[in-house]
Structure formats: C-alpha cells, structure tokens
C-alpha positions as CSV (number, residue, x, y, z in Angstrom):
1,X,-6.5,3.7,-1.4
2,X,-9.2,2.9,-3.9
3,X,-8.3,1.6,-7.4
4,X,-10.6,1.0,-10.4
5,X,-8.4,-1.8,-11.5
6,X,-9.1,-5.5,-11.0
7,X,-7.4,-7.2,-8.1
8,X,-5.2,-9.1,-10.6
9,X,-3.8,-6.0,-12.2
10,X,-0.2,-5.0,-11.2
11,X,0.2,-2.1,-8.8
12,X,3.6,-0.5,-9.0
13,X,4.5,2.3,-6.6
14,X,8.0,3.9,-6.3
15,X,9.8,4.2,-3.0
16,X,8.1,6.6,-0.7
17,X,4.7,6.5,-2.5
18,X,1.6,5.1,-0.7
19,X,-0.3,5.9,2.4
20,X,2.2,7.5,4.9
21,X,2.0,7.2,8.7
22,X,4.6,8.8,10.9
23,X,5.2,6.6,13.9
24,X,7.6,8.7,16.1
25,X,11.1,8.1,14.7
26,X,9.8,5.6,12.1
27,X,7.7,6.0,9.1
28,X,5.3,3.4,7.7
29,X,4.2,3.5,4.1
30,X,1.5,1.1,3.1
31,X,1.7,0.2,-0.6
32,X,-1.2,-2.3,-0.9
33,X,-3.8,-3.8,1.5
34,X,-7.6,-4.4,1.8
35,X,-9.0,-3.1,-1.6
36,X,-5.8,-3.7,-3.6
37,X,-5.3,-7.3,-2.3
38,X,-8.9,-8.4,-1.8
39,X,-8.2,-8.2,2.0
40,X,-5.7,-11.1,1.8
41,X,-2.4,-9.4,2.8
42,X,-0.6,-6.1,3.0
43,X,2.6,-4.7,1.7
44,X,4.4,-1.9,3.4
45,X,7.7,0.0,3.5
46,X,9.3,0.9,6.8
C-alpha cells in the first residue's frame, strides 16, 4: 500500500480494510507496514 502522506501522518482504516490475505480458515488483514511505518513495524487484523 503506497501513501503520499508523510510517515508521521495518521492512517485510519476501518475494520476489514487493508491488504487481505486468506490463510485457510483464517484471514489476515495488514493495515500498515513497510511504507506506512518506515519499515519499523506492522499492524494487522486477524
């Protein structure tokens, strides 16, 4: 996910929004990582 915003800007995504990966009977939704966090951490919803 590429954003024009600076790394210090807030990124607010509702439940279910982000990059979705189906993992069998689980689903991972990545909210922020790499570009959004300057490659420091990631935030995901499982």
